[in-house]
C-alpha positions, 0 to 999 in steps of 0.5 A: 740511821738517817741522822748518820747519813745527814752528818756524813753528807755534811762532811762531804758536801764541800767536796761535792757541791757546786758553788757552796761558798757563801757571800759575806753578810751585807753591811752598811746600806742594804742594796734591797732597802727599796724592796722593803720600804716600810719599817721592819717588824719587831726588833730582833732583841724583842724576840727569842732567838730561833732554835737551831737544828742539832744537825745542819741540813744536807744541801743537795745540788738539785731538787724537784717538787712532786706536787699533789697532782702527780701524787693523785695520778700515782694513787689512781689504781691502788697501792701496787700502781702507786708503788710502781710509779713512785719507784719509777720516778725515783729511779728517774731522779737518780738518773738526772742527778736529783738528790732531794724531792719536795713531796706534797703531803698537805696541799689543802689542809688534807694529808697524804699520810696517816694523820689524826689532825687533817682529813686524808687525801686518799681513801686511806688504804695505803700511806703515800708518804711512807711508800715514797720514803722507803723507796727514796731512802733506798736510793739515797734520795732525801724527802722533804715533807712539803706542806701548804700551811694556810691554804684549805679546801673549798668551802663546800668540802670543809663544811662537810668535814666531821664536826669534831674537826677543828677546820669544820668548827672554825668554818662554822664559827666565823667569829673565831677569826681562824678561817676565812673564805676567799673566792670559795676556798678556805684559808687559815689566818696566821695571826691567830695562835690557835691556827699556828698551833694546829699547823705546828702540831701537823708538822710535829705529827709528821716528825713523830711518825715519819723519817723525813729529811726536811720540812718545806713550805711554798708561797701560799701566804695571805691570799688577798690584800683585801682588808676584810680578810682579817678585819676583826683580828686586825682591829683587836690587835691594837696595830695601825699598819695592816701590812706590818701586822700581816708580815709579823703574823707570817713571821710568827708562823715561820718562827714557830714552824722552824723551831718545831722542826729544829726540835727534831733536827729537821731542816726547814726550807721556804720557797717564796714567790720569785718577785721580792716586791710581791712577796713583801707587799702582796703576800706579806712574806718578809723574806729578808727578816727570815733569812737574816734571823736564821728562820730557815735552813734553805731559801728556794725562791721560784724564779719562774722567769725567762731572761727576757721577762719584762718585770723580773728578768732571770739574771737580774732577779737571781742577783737580787736573791743572792743578796737577799739570802745572805748566809742562808743556803740558796737554791733556785727554783726553775720552771721546767713546766714552761719549756716550749710554752707561751709565757703570757705574763712575761711582756716582750718575753712571751715567746721566749720559751718557745723560740729558745729551747735552751732557756732552762739549761742556760738558767741551770748553767748560770745558777751552778756557776754562781758563788752564792747559790747552792743549787736548783729545784725543778718544778715539777717532776711531771714537767721534767718527764716531758722534756726532750731526751736531749735536754734531759741528758744535758741536765743530767750531765750538768748535775753530774749524774 
């Protein structure tokens, strides 16, 4: 039924979306070449073309992230309490004009759904994903399953998993090269085929049992630039450039996740960190390649910056992402959580979100006026609920609620 819903929405979206025109592909000298100064990973002709979904994704003007912290709060009190809180939140999304939720179903190699591959995040007495899907679809809201593919649980909790768990086995066998511990937390290594297979099997498990409208990942890629994280795997790879090796490993994971989702006609979206330079140099996320090779159906960068941010001023950073996205649909992540808060990493803009209560709505206005951006995503649902009524009413009006 939701396949029909997606196709119908696709036919209607040119009439209802704000700013749905796409920029022409970049030609000649690429304006962002300074951001990716190193040689690109393997040439496209060396890689198989990505599989495309049979049905193009439904593009919504507005989305919101519902993180695991919110889900955990909703789960306190049992199924009835969870259902009531979820329905209230979904009704609130409708009132704000939000048509998509990114639901955090795997945050720490765990599962807020019925899984045979990952440990349950709750007590297993009810299925959070199934309940949210039921309530969302009844209200015309799309649900994208949001996973953190590489970030695991603490070393202590991972060591206590059943011995049959792959995660436990990799933890017990450092020589496997599949899992490493950084600052007391476990992380999977995307260079290893077994790791990529587990992540894709986890996505496949969701597609087979739940009628999700999309697959979504955020910005947790490599947790460190320290060469010791994957020294053994890098040494046996035969490569000489650690940065290129890590970027290629991430791109292999992205390609496999995209193809897994496409096989089920499920759109795949990625939410990278908002600083393109950091994505490339520190997280080893080659966003340019992902967009140019069609490895995602939406790119949703986290532009969690004020207009006066010294490093990434909002307007300038928005323009960079409009260029970087190319023909890939672009949604801009907005920091509702910074409303009225000090922004300690913003330099001279440290008090901007306190001094100017219009920052969020000014950003929303700028994005909706962009010919290259297809809409916005708010982080997070809990933060939207804390906004003053006046600001919520402005957002609802701007989103056509």
